[in-house]
N, C-alpha and C positions, 0 to 999 in steps of 0.2 A: 676155125678152118670150117668151111661151108660144105654142102654136098655138090657132086657133080651135077650140073644143071640137067642133063640128060639120063640121068640115074633112074630107076624104076621107081615110080612113086613120088617123084620130087616134083611140087609146084613152085613155080617162079611167081611170086607176087608181083604187083606192079612195080614197087619200090625197088626191086630186084633181090628181094630177101629170098631164101630157098628153105622151104620146108618139106619133110617127107611124110606121105600118108602111108599106112602101111596096114595089112590085115595080120592080126595076131596069131591066126589059125593056119596062116600059110607058112610055105618055108621061109627061113631066114634070108634076109635080101644080102645080096653080095656087098662089098664094100665095108668101110669102116662102121664103127658103133655110133650112135648118136651121142651127142654130149650131154643132152637134156630131152627127156619125152613125157608126152601127156597121153596117159592110156585110158580109155572111156569104156569101162566094162562094168557089167552088173555085179560082178565078185572081185576082190582084191586079186591082182595079177601077181605072178611070181617076182621074186628080187631080181632086178638086173644088175649089171656091172656098171652102169650110167645112172645119173640122177634121173628119177622119174616122179611124177604126180599122178596119182591115181583119182578119177572122178567118176564115182558110182554113176552108172547110167545103163540102164538096161536095154537090151537089143529093141529096137523100134520105138524106143520110148524117149523120155527126155533126162537130163541130169537130176538126181535126186537133190542136188544142191546147186541151184543155177548161180549162186554167189562164187561159190567154188569153182566152176566151170568157168565164169568171167576171169576169176583170178589167174587160174591155169592158162587160160589163151592169151590173156595179157603177158604173162612170163614166158609163153612159148613165143609170142610176136617179138617181145623186146629181144630174147636171146637169139632168135634165127638169124638177126642182122649180122652175127660173127660168129655162130656156133651151129653145129649140126643138130638139129631139132627134129623130132619125130613125133607125130600124133598118130594114134594106131586104135583101134577097136578089133571085134573077132574077124569081121569081114573086109574091113577097110573101106567102107562105102558110106553107109547111113549116118552113123555117129562121127566118122572120121570127116566125111564129106561136110557135115554140120559144123564140126569145129573149123575146118579149112575156110568154110565160108564167114565164119566169125572172124578169123585172121585176116581174111580179105577185106572185111569192113575196116577192121583195126588198121589198115594198110591204107585205106582210103578208097575203096571201092564202094560205091552206093549200095545200100542194102537192096534196092530193088535189081541190082545187076549181081549181087554176090553169088547166088546160087548158080547163074549161067555161066560166071567166071569160073567157078569150081568145076562145072561140069564139061566146059570146055577146054580146061586146062589140067584137070586132074583124072576125073572119071565121069564119063555120061551119066553113071547111074548114082552118082553122089547124091546124098539127101533123099532118103527112102519114104519118108512119110510127111503127110500134112503137117503134123505136130512138129516135126523137125523144121520145116519150112517156116512154119510161124515163129519157132525160136529163134532163128536168124533175125527174122524182123524185130522181135521183142529185144535181141540182143543190140541191134542198132539203136533202138529207142531207148534202151538204158544209157547207153554212151551220151545221148544229147542232154539227159538229166543232170 
């Protein structure tokens, strides 16, 4: 089962896959729980009732382990074809937007267009730093290797 397309935070990828971005410091979102989640935080999140992966990622920075981040994004992209997948960080914009741009690349969006795609379809303030922008470009380059 997937998300409702018009639910808060839900991004429709070009293939039709749906993924939800979320601010973990905000109120819980209405609707069903995710089946799988990727949480991007500087410290380990609490335990959730659903399966989740934690990627250590300080606010305004980059993931401590880029390979782990790539694996988590690939799992999220695969699973969002048939399951409710959530990606979240504290504010739901910088790290979450960066991850969503990487999912868009996995879904076929050109690296040069991924940031604008996420900003247009998820949040205009997504991806907050130049480092995060460069990470998206590096993610695409790693896929070509």
